VOKEBA-671076 format. One line per 4 residues: number of its first residue (from 1); their letters; for each residue x negated, y, z negated of C-alpha. Coordinates in nm, 2 decimals. Last residue first. Layout:
N
NUM) a) X,Y,Z  ...
END
This chain:
163
163) alal) -5.14,0.33,-0.35  -5.24,0.37,-0.01  -5.54,0.15,0.07  -5.31,-0.06,0.23
159) wads) -5.18,0.18,0.49  -5.51,0.30,0.55  -5.61,-0.06,0.69  -5.30,-0.04,0.94
155) vcge) -5.01,-0.25,0.92  -4.77,-0.40,1.08  -4.44,-0.61,0.95  -4.50,-0.51,0.61
151) eyaw) -4.17,-0.64,0.42  -3.95,-0.44,0.25  -3.67,-0.47,-0.07  -3.43,-0.22,-0.17
147) wgad) -3.28,-0.01,-0.38  -3.42,-0.21,-0.72  -3.62,0.01,-0.86  -3.91,-0.12,-0.81
143) qgdv) -3.81,-0.16,-0.46  -3.76,0.19,-0.40  -4.03,0.35,-0.54  -4.27,0.11,-0.36
139) lcrk) -4.07,0.25,0.00  -4.08,0.53,-0.11  -4.43,0.56,-0.15  -4.48,0.39,0.17
135) iaav) -4.32,0.72,0.32  -4.46,0.96,0.15  -4.90,0.82,0.22  -4.76,0.76,0.59
131) datp) -4.61,1.13,0.64  -4.55,1.02,0.96  -4.77,1.12,1.26  -4.96,0.78,1.25
127) pvdl) -4.62,0.66,1.37  -4.36,0.49,1.13  -4.13,0.27,1.35  -3.91,0.14,1.03
123) avmg) -3.73,-0.23,1.08  -3.38,-0.19,0.89  -3.22,-0.46,0.78  -2.90,-0.64,0.66
119) fqai) -2.90,-0.95,0.89  -2.62,-0.94,1.11  -2.62,-0.52,1.10  -2.96,-0.44,1.22
115) gegt) -3.07,-0.12,1.19  -3.28,0.06,1.35  -3.59,0.27,1.34  -3.76,0.62,1.35
111) aglt) -4.06,0.74,1.06  -4.14,1.14,1.00  -4.03,1.16,0.68  -3.74,1.32,0.72
107) sfrd) -3.66,0.97,0.90  -3.69,0.77,0.64  -3.39,0.81,0.42  -3.18,0.85,0.75
103) lvdr) -3.29,0.57,0.81  -3.19,0.38,0.47  -2.86,0.60,0.43  -2.74,0.44,0.82
99) lsga) -2.91,0.07,0.70  -2.57,0.16,0.41  -2.65,-0.19,0.15  -2.56,0.07,-0.15
95) spgd) -2.83,0.37,-0.03  -2.80,0.43,-0.39  -2.93,0.08,-0.54  -2.65,-0.22,-0.56
91) glpa) -2.62,-0.31,-0.23  -2.96,-0.38,-0.18  -3.10,-0.20,0.12  -3.35,-0.42,0.35
87) vrit) -3.64,-0.26,0.48  -3.86,-0.39,0.73  -4.21,-0.20,0.83  -4.37,-0.17,1.15
83) chgs) -4.67,0.08,1.21  -4.78,0.27,1.43  -5.22,0.30,1.53  -5.10,0.18,1.89
79) wqlr) -5.31,-0.10,1.88  -5.44,-0.18,2.20  -5.52,-0.52,2.40  -5.23,-0.75,2.21
75) egaw) -5.28,-1.08,2.37  -5.04,-1.23,2.53  -4.67,-1.13,2.59  -4.42,-1.30,2.77
71) wqgr) -4.24,-1.18,3.09  -3.90,-1.38,3.19  -3.88,-1.52,3.54  -3.76,-1.79,3.50
67) hdre) -4.13,-2.01,3.61  -4.29,-1.75,3.38  -4.46,-1.41,3.42  -4.78,-1.27,3.23
63) vsfl) -4.76,-1.01,3.00  -5.12,-0.77,2.84  -5.01,-0.59,2.56  -5.05,-0.24,2.48
59) dgca) -4.89,-0.17,2.15  -4.64,0.13,2.09  -4.38,0.00,1.91  -4.55,-0.24,1.67
55) vnrv) -4.70,-0.60,1.66  -4.86,-0.80,1.34  -4.55,-0.97,1.31  -4.23,-1.02,1.53
51) fwpt) -3.96,-1.02,1.33  -3.74,-0.75,1.42  -3.96,-0.59,1.66  -3.98,-0.17,1.65
47) ndlr) -3.95,-0.02,1.96  -4.08,0.09,2.35  -4.38,-0.15,2.36  -4.67,-0.08,2.65
43) vvep) -4.68,-0.32,2.90  -5.01,-0.51,3.10  -5.03,-0.75,3.36  -4.87,-0.58,3.71
39) slrv) -4.98,-0.23,3.57  -4.82,0.00,3.27  -4.50,-0.21,3.23  -4.30,-0.03,2.98
35) awlg) -4.19,-0.25,2.73  -3.86,-0.32,2.57  -3.89,-0.62,2.31  -3.75,-0.99,2.30
31) esga) -3.79,-1.24,2.02  -3.86,-1.58,2.03  -3.72,-1.94,1.82  -3.48,-1.78,1.65
27) ppwg) -3.33,-1.69,1.27  -3.71,-1.60,1.10  -3.64,-1.80,0.93  -3.56,-2.16,0.93
23) sddq) -3.55,-2.28,0.61  -3.90,-2.44,0.66  -4.09,-2.17,0.85  -4.00,-2.02,1.20
19) dlaf) -4.27,-1.93,1.40  -4.18,-1.69,1.68  -4.27,-1.63,2.03  -4.27,-1.31,2.18
15) wvkv) -4.12,-1.18,2.50  -4.13,-0.89,2.74  -3.82,-0.74,2.82  -3.92,-0.49,3.14
11) ydnp) -3.89,-0.12,3.18  -4.01,-0.01,3.52  -3.75,0.01,3.72  -3.63,0.27,3.49
7) lses) -3.35,0.15,3.30  -3.00,0.29,3.26  -2.88,0.30,2.91  -3.17,0.57,2.83
3) rrm) -3.50,0.37,2.64  -3.65,0.48,2.33  -3.52,0.21,2.10
END
């Protein structure tokens, strides 16, 4: 997350409704993401989602406040160009299940992210300035080697075109 401990007035938590599958995944009915209010009805997301699909850090969303004062995401107005990738390190790989090791490995290629120990995964933010080809190659090679599993939460056509 790119915010200080004391939040400026323009920071809000924006909620996204989640569709759970028959097994109850994801483990919540909604996910809150930090965002910067750009206008009364538009925000720019400022962190990477754990569970929301087709959403990335920096995306612009319309928002609406509910009767309890919570902000809820509406339509995505503009994609930021960032990709969201979720990585779950496996215990017998070189990361030995370490979320920090995964974050460090991908930070050298220009990605940032956060680990969530409760679910044993990392949410990576891959900006368009990162070495996207090297990141995808590392993800695929690591998955093929049994180091981790990964999921493409929000990716570009250019990402999909990479081998």
